[in-house]
N, C-alpha and C positions, 0 to 999 in steps of 0.2 A: 504494500500500500504506500502511496506517495503522501508525504506530509505537505500540507499547504502552508507556505510561508506567508505571513502577513507582512506587507511592506509598510512600515510605520511612516516613512517619508511620504508615501503616496497618500495615506490617510490624512496625515497632517496637512499636506498641500490641498487636498480636497476640502477639508474643514476650513482652512484659512481662506480659500477662495470663496466659499459660501459666506463666511463672516465678512469678508471685504465687500461683497455685493450688498449684504444687509446693511453694513455701516454706511455705504454710499446713499442708501435710500432714507436712512434716519438722520442724516446730517452730520455724521461723524467721519466724513471722508478725510479730513485733515486733522490730525496727523495719523489717526488710527487706521483708517481704510487703506491709505497708500502704503504705510509700513507693513501692515499685515499682508497686503497683496504682494508686495515685493518679496517678503519672506516666503510666501506661498509659491511664488515663481521659482525661487532658488531651491526650495524643497522638491518641487515638481521636476525640475531638471535633474537633480540628484537621483530622484526615484526612477526617472526614465533611463538614466545611465545604469543604475544598479539592477533594476528588474523592470523592463518595459512591459507594463500591463495597461489594461484599459483604465484602471483607477488612477494610475500615474498620469496618463494623458488627460483624464477628466480633471484632475487636480490642477494640472498645469494650465489647461484652458480656462477653468473657472477663475484661477488666480490672475491670469492675464486680463480676462473680462472685468474682474473686480477692480484691478489697478487702473485700467483705462477708464472705467466708469467713474471711479473716484476722482481721477484727474480731470475729466470733462466736467463733472459737477463742480469741482473747485474753481475751474476756469470760468464757468458760467456764473457762479456766485461772485467772483472777483469782478467780472464785467458788469454785473448788476450794481454792485456797490460803487464802482467807478462811475457808472452812468448816473446814479442817484447823486453822488457827490458833485459831478459836473453840473447837473441840473440845479442843484441847490446853490452852487456857486454862482450860477448865472442869474439868480434872482436878485442879487444885491449889486 
């Protein structure tokens, strides 16, 4: 009988990718979402090199999506704050 090895890096990457996506939607994209997403990407790459499974690929993809989503939401929020500041400055 073959023993099934669990890949801890793949599981951690998958969990961190999901957490990064959740953090982007609840407004914690900076600094938590980006940091967690980047750590998830690193763990996903290590897991893919160590034992290329579907879970490692899913963790890597979710971490990339979470990181990009957090970055886009941060840029959009910064642009909105800048636009509000510009509009408020033009009133005086």
